[in-house]
C-alpha angles and dihedrals in degrees: 000000000000117000123239116286120252110249122214113230113258113264095017101086124124092264091052092051091051091050091050091050092051092049090051092051091050090049092052092046091051092048094056097062091047091055090047091049090052090052092049091048092057091049091053091049091053091048093049091049091052091048091051091051091052092047094049092046092050091048091051092049092047091048092049091050093047092053089059093056118099113257095025126108114303114272115238109260096011111118121222111262121255121260122269122227121250111211109225113249126203109307095228131043141153093210122113092223139012140204107247122213115216132181122218113238126235123248100049119149115249093213094060136074120221139198124215115217125194124208127198114193089342096309122113107238106161136028131176140153113281110255122226091236117104091231126026142161132244108206131217099014103178120233130206122226107269126008121009125193108200126195137161135207138183124235120205142147088299092055128249115341130216116302120246126253111282124256119201127220129170122215115208119170097156117112115234120255122243115205125179114218099180145050098029120235095251096042117117112214122217100183134083091230127048130179110225115203131181146137136250137164115312111259094019124133113239128200133177124198126193113236091208101051102017089229125136115246117221108253130186124206124190127212092269094055098257111142136187138183132184109231129202108212132197125206113283127014122359110189118201132188116211120196128185126187120186125211091265091058098255111146133202128180135189137177127218134178122215117198122212109200130198107269128227092189115133144172117201120189121196128182132183127236104023093185132033139176117235089228090063096052138154098062135161123238124220109211120185131171122196117198130193128180129232091281093052095254123135113255127229123211096007113153113241121192116204123198128196118194114183119195111278093358136098121270120260121209134202130188125207141149133245125248114197087346096308128115125174138190109210132189098035111150130187104216127222098254137126086240090063093072114104137040122330118201120211119189137183126199129187134172116209125217089256089060095254114143121214128192134184131183134197132179133221116199120203112195 
């Protein structure tokens, strides 16, 4: 009788052993890549760390170098540079820009580079490297119309230093005005002499040239710019050229024409009597002056000065005004006296509003 068969324990058959072996191989195969990945990961970490160190070191070096450049942030421990000296230019100009002379200060460090910066009225307008020369020029510094306050400063590793003392310059490129006060443009002149008055810029030089003769006419100008010149006029047109030059060199010029017209002005003196006999003295004189203006019209309110000069005696004067062109001197008596014999001179003088002076004379003879 056959004995009982030998039974293999459950889960330990050949198929089970093969399955376990395959699982073990897969496990080992999976473990190898994980170990390799861990090794690559550490290499990358080391490489990244090295790169970061290089980057940080380069940044520090670059930052240190940048701090030493002029115009950058001040370097710790580097003092601001001293101020340069701006050499004062002419105080007045008509130019839009100037070349500025500057002197290099003492006490600069030889291991640093500097910039020189120019300010006009507080605004930075020019900047350039500081030359090695003790004195140098900065070209084309722009100017504003009017007053300009100019300063300069140096910029180094310690930042911008103190600005220099200011120098002042005024830019004026406006030509001076020329304004005629008298005579007026439309005024017709009836005298041989005429005072010309006007105004120009204070401090300007004024000249007047006659268009007829080409000669300069003496002209005076006061501190406020008021000018005057005494003109000698001929009949007809008298062209004049007026020229004004201000202290900055700006020039203006104008031309005017003054017209001297034929005058109808007149002063007629009449006396009565013009002859007397000593035996008939005393006698009263009638003295009348008739005045007409340049247009031949009688003048009101013109001042007439009469003069009476007896023989061998001092002259007596009398002032009165015209009414409708007539002025009289009343109450003049020739006394009965031996001193009355001879020739009496009676005169009349009047100055018209144009400046023309008129005179008339008459004689009384006492026999």
